[in-house]
Structures are given as C-alpha cells and as structure tokens.
C-alpha positions, -999 to 999 in steps of 0.1 A, spaced: -1 0 0 10 33 -9 22 60 20 20 96 15 35 124 31 8 148 46 1 177 69 -23 172 97 -38 205 111 -54 195 144 -88 210 155 -87 230 184 -91 211 215 -124 228 223 -135 215 188 -121 182 189 -132 170 224 -96 163 237 -72 183 255 -39 169 243 -28 160 209 -21 123 206 13 116 220 20 86 198 38 77 167 10 59 151 -26 71 149 -57 55 134 -89 73 126 -118 74 100 -113 94 66 -140 119 55 -135 129 21 -156 153 2 -169 130 -24 -185 111 3 -212 135 8 -241 124 26 -233 88 26 -205 92 52 -200 76 73 -212 43 54 -183 33 32 -155 55 55 -123 40 52 -98 38 82 -65 58 77 -32 53 95 -13 83 103 27 77 113 48 106 129 88 106 131 80 128 164 45 126 183 24 154 177 29 174 208 66 173 204 62 190 171 54 222 185 22 234 169 -12 225 160 3 210 127 20 177 122 40 162 97 30 124 89 29 98 65 -7 86 56 -21 53 42 -53 36 40 -53 4 62 -69 -21 38 -60 -30 -2 -98 -25 -13 -97 11 -3 -99 39 -28 -63 46 -30 -69 73 -57 -80 97 -31 -48 99 -17 -29 121 -43 -9 154 -42 -36 184 -31 -60 162 -17 -78 173 16 -98 155 38 -111 152 74 -100 126 102 -125 116 125 -123 94 159 -158 81 160 -183 109 154 -159 135 164 -136 156 137 -103 161 153 -82 173 121 -80 180 85 -54 164 65 -33 176 32 -16 153 10 13 171 0 33 141 -22 
C-alpha cells in the first residue's frame, strides 16, 4: 500500500473534544472525503498516520505525517498530492489532512 506525506492540522481542543494532541507515533482514524457526501460514514475508510515525532513534540497544531489506507480495497486514488480530507475519531472530527506528495 502506498504511503504519502501529509500535513495534519489538528482542530482546537475545544472542537476536537480532547485536551492534548495524541502522544504517539501511530494514529488510526476514520477518513471523510468531500466525495463521500451524505453517505458518510457508510463506506468510510480507516487511515493510518505515522509520525517521526509525536504531534505534541512537533510544537504546533500542525503535524507532519505519513498517511495510508489500512486495507487494499480502499480507494487509493483519493490519496494524491493536493487531496484534503477530514479525520474523525468516532463521530468527532479531530483534524484536517492535506496530502503534499
């Protein structure tokens, strides 16, 4: 499966429902792409984020990450340079992601 470089823009804690950014090198969430429309979360795909440094150590509300879908059957064509999508933890939107390569 292809991995892409991405910028993760974490929503403010008051919006995302948690005080701290995830202090981990691996984070899995549910994607929501514009083309999902009103069908979401039906057919939603899990994505994995891998960090070289945990988000709190990156020093801002933006984190550099590598992103990929977790399964081969996912619509991999959605992860391309310039793609922007939302990241959810259950029903709670926690970040916006921009694919940069």
